[in-house]
C-alpha positions in Angstrom: -85.1 -69.9 35.2 -84.3 -66.2 35.3 -80.7 -66.9 34.4 -81.8 -68.9 31.4 -84.0 -66.0 30.2 -81.1 -63.5 30.6 -78.8 -65.8 28.6 -81.4 -66.2 25.9 -81.9 -62.4 25.7 -78.1 -61.9 25.3 -78.0 -64.4 22.5 -80.7 -62.5 20.6 -78.8 -59.2 21.1 -75.5 -60.7 19.9 -77.3 -62.2 16.8 -78.8 -58.8 16.0 -75.4 -57.1 16.4 -73.8 -59.7 14.1 -76.6 -59.3 11.5 -76.3 -55.5 11.5 -72.5 -55.8 11.2 -72.7 -58.1 8.2 -75.3 -55.9 6.5 -73.2 -52.8 7.2 -70.0 -54.5 5.8 -71.9 -55.5 2.7 -72.8 -51.9 2.0 -69.4 -50.5 3.0 -68.0 -51.5 -0.4 -70.3 -48.8 -1.9 -68.7 -46.0 0.2 -66.8 -43.5 -2.0 -64.7 -40.5 -1.1 -65.2 -37.4 -3.2 -62.2 -35.1 -3.4 -63.9 -32.4 -5.4 -63.1 -29.2 -3.4 -65.9 -27.3 -5.0 -68.5 -29.4 -3.2 -67.2 -28.3 0.2 -68.1 -24.6 -0.5 -71.4 -22.9 -1.2 -71.7 -21.6 -4.8 -71.4 -18.0 -3.7 -68.4 -18.5 -1.3 -65.6 -16.0 -2.0 -63.0 -18.8 -1.1 -64.5 -20.9 -3.9 -63.8 -18.1 -6.4 -60.2 -17.8 -5.1 -59.8 -21.6 -5.6 -61.2 -21.3 -9.2 -58.9 -18.4 -9.9 -55.9 -20.4 -8.6 -56.7 -23.5 -10.7 -57.3 -21.3 -13.8 -53.9 -19.5 -13.3 -51.8 -22.6 -12.6 -53.8 -25.1 -14.5 -53.9 -27.7 -11.7 -56.5 -29.3 -9.5 -54.3 -30.2 -6.6 -51.1 -28.7 -5.4 -47.9 -30.3 -6.6 -46.0 -31.5 -3.5 -43.0 -33.7 -3.2 -42.3 -35.3 0.1 -38.7 -36.5 0.8 -37.9 -38.5 3.9 -34.4 -38.6 5.2 -33.3 -40.9 8.0 -30.1 -41.1 10.1 -29.5 -44.3 12.0 -27.9 -42.4 14.9 -31.0 -40.2 15.3 -32.0 -36.7 14.3 -30.2 -35.0 17.2 -27.0 -35.1 15.3 -25.6 -31.7 14.2 -23.8 -33.1 11.2 -27.1 -34.7 10.0 -29.0 -31.5 10.6 -26.4 -29.5 8.7 -26.7 -32.0 5.8 -30.5 -31.6 5.8 -30.2 -27.8 5.8 -27.7 -27.8 2.9 -29.9 -30.3 0.9 -32.9 -28.1 1.5 -31.0 -25.0 0.5 -29.9 -26.7 -2.8 -33.5 -27.8 -3.5 -34.8 -24.3 -2.8 -32.6 -22.9 -5.6 -34.2 -25.1 -8.2 -36.7 -23.6 -10.6 -40.4 -23.6 -9.5 -39.6 -24.6 -5.9 -41.6 -22.2 -3.8 -41.2 -23.5 -0.3 -39.1 -25.9 1.7 -40.6 -27.3 5.0 -38.1 -29.0 7.2 -36.9 -28.8 10.8 -34.0 -26.7 9.6 -35.9 -24.2 7.5 -39.1 -23.6 9.4 -38.7 -24.3 13.1 -38.5 -21.4 15.4 -39.0 -20.9 19.1 -40.3 -17.8 20.8 -39.0 -16.2 23.9 -40.7 -13.5 25.9 -38.5 -11.6 28.2 -40.2 -9.0 30.3 -41.7 -6.2 28.3 -39.3 -6.8 25.4 -41.9 -8.8 23.5 -41.6 -11.8 21.3 -38.2 -12.8 19.9 -37.9 -15.2 16.9 -34.9 -17.5 16.9 -34.0 -20.5 14.8 -33.9 -23.9 16.6 -30.9 -25.0 14.5 
């Protein structure tokens, strides 16, 4: 008899979980994402004023970003491929209105601390 009551109790719990899940999925279609950056800050926040100054100066809401993906079938650990990526990035950087290039060839450094000499900055490639 105890076993029957335990099974009956678990059936009720599973039914409640299913009912809650169905109800939650019904209301999930109402969920919206707000990308208004000004709502993340308080009205007197100095960073909000910097953001407003930026959008007024450059007349844009979001930053203009272009993402370019490059793939080499032999893998990225190929010096010819990395040289080609570096040259391509250098050519793109020369274009008007390009402010920054982020790639393994342009931004990756490693640090080395040797004794009391301090931090040394060297390119990975």
